[in-house]
N, C-alpha and C positions, 0 to 999 in steps of 0.2 A: 513619257510625253517631258519634252525639256522646256524650263522656265525660261522668259525671254532672257532675264538677268543673267541666269546661267550660260546661256546661250552667247550673250557677248561677251561672258568671262572664261570660256572655255578654250582650255590650249592643250592641242596634243602635239606631242614631240614624236618624230621618226628619227631614229639613228639608221645609217645608211653606210656602208663601206665603199668609198667611192673608187675601186681597184680599176683596171684597165676595163675601159670601156664598157663597164657594168653601170655607172651612173648614166650613162647615155643611151642604153638599153631602156634602164627604167623610165626614165624621162619620155623616152618615144611609146613606150606602152601604157604609162599613166601620165598621161600631159597635164589633165587637170589636178592632180595631186600637186606637181610641182609649180604651177601658174598660181596655186592660191595659197602657196606657202611661201615661208622666208626660210631661205637657205642659211643656215649658221656654219661656219668651217671652224671646227676645233683645231687649235694648232697642238704641236706635238710637245710630248713631255717633258720636263726638266731633265738635264744631266743629272742629278741627284734621283729622282723617279725613276730614271731607266735604269739607273744603278742597282735602286734598291729592288725593283720587280724583277730584274735578270738574278739577283742575289736568292727571292723567295722560290723563284720558279725553277732553281735549280739545287734547291738545299737537300734534296732528297739523293743526288747524283752523286757518286762516290769522284767527288774531283779533286781531293786532298792529296797531295803527294810531298812527302816529307823530304825528298831527295831533288826536289824541280828546283833549276836554276833559272832564272828568268833572263833574256837576252839582254843586251847591254843598252839598246836602245828602244825603250818601249813608249809608244804613241800613249802620252796619259791623256785622257777626258775625264776622268772622274776627280775632282779637286782633291777629296781625301784618300785619294788610293795609298794607302802605305808604300813605303820603298825600303827594302824591296818586295813586292808584290807577291803572294802565294798563286799557288796554279789557280786556285778556284777565283781569286782575285784579277788575275790576269786574263782568264776567261771570261768574266764577266764585262771586263774593263773592253776587251776586243768586242763583246755585241754592241755594247752602248757607241763605240770608234765607228765600226761597219755602220750603224743606223744613223749615225750623224753625218759619215761621210756622203752616202746614199740622199740624204735630205738637202746635204749641200748640191751635190751635183745634179739633183731635181731643180733647184731652185736657180744655179746657173740656167740649166738647160730652157727652162721656163724664160730667162731674160734674153736669151738669145733667139729661141725659135717660135717662143708662144705656144710649146707645148709641154705638157707637163704630166708625169705619172703620180699621182697623190702619194706620197710615204707617212703613212700614219702608224701610231703606236700598236696598231693591229698587226701591220708586217713586222714588228719589234717582237710582239709576242709569238708570232707565226714562227720566226725564224730560231729562237729558243726552243720552243716546243719539238721542233723540226730535229734541231740539234739533240736534245734529250730523248726524243725516240732513237734515231741514229746509233746514240751512245749506247743506250740499253741493248739493240739489236746487235752492235760490234762486240759487247761485253758477253752476251748471252754465247756468239758464235767462238768468242775466244774459251769461254769455261766448257763449251762443248769439246772443242779440240784437247782441251787438258783433260778432259773425263776419257776421251779415245786414247790419249798417248799412255795415260796412269793404265787403262787396261791392258794395251799393250805391253807396257812395262811388267806389267802383273803376270799377263801369259809367260812372258819371256824367263821371267823368276822362275815361276814354277815348272819351266821345261827345262831349264838348268836343274834345278832340284830332281826332278825326275831321271836327268842322264846322269847325275850323280848317285842317283839310289842305284841303276840298273848296272853302271859299271862296277860297283861295290859287291856285286851278287857273284855268286860261283859261276865256272863258266857252263853248267848245263842249263842255269837258267837263262844266261844269253843266249844260247841256242834257241832255247824254248822260245823267248821274244823275239828271236827273229824268225823262227817259222810263223808266229801267230801276227808278225808284221806282214810277211808274204801272202799270208791267206788273205789279211785284210786288203792288201793292194789289189790283189785279184779280184776280191769282191768288188769293190772300189771301180776298176776298170770295167768290170761287166756291167755293172749300174750304169756307167756313163755310155757303153754300148748300146745297151737296151734302150735307153734312153735316146740314143741318136736315132737308133733303128726306127723306134716310136714316131718320131719328127718327120723321119722320111717319109714314112707310111701316109702320115696327117698330110704331108704336102701333097703327096701323088695323088690323095682321094680328092 
């Protein structure tokens, strides 16, 4: 049972992400909640906060490149961005720049047409998380391709060494190896033929 004094001083806080049509849907399904509450819109983060959050969320991603050369024109939005910036610093600065451009475009759209899509720090975090996920996926793909390439090169090297050993053997050894290869090819052709016949019988049945 709630004491009357507690009831008067009780405050409940709901945090809702006002994405496209999401807030409207929630208001339609729970009108009493919004009629009896005070909506408080939290503003965007400062540029310093956006940059520091971007740095923390990407600190485990390998973004450091010693040979990186930044472009001649960099849209600097973080006031303490060193010049020239590193590859990591440039990417984080780009995150902040894109977020601020979207925020400004949204404000302009609201003034002209009265419509708006809430651009909040949650969108900023989602964009960074999506970048990190995509970066890790592409990095894994490249590592798998590199591994496949290394295995192929190793097989080629082993084949070259085997050919060198064969060519250095006496002539009778070469003839013996040639006969073995012929027998192996015949067996392989027979296996392929048998498999094809089995597939034909399976289809006709």
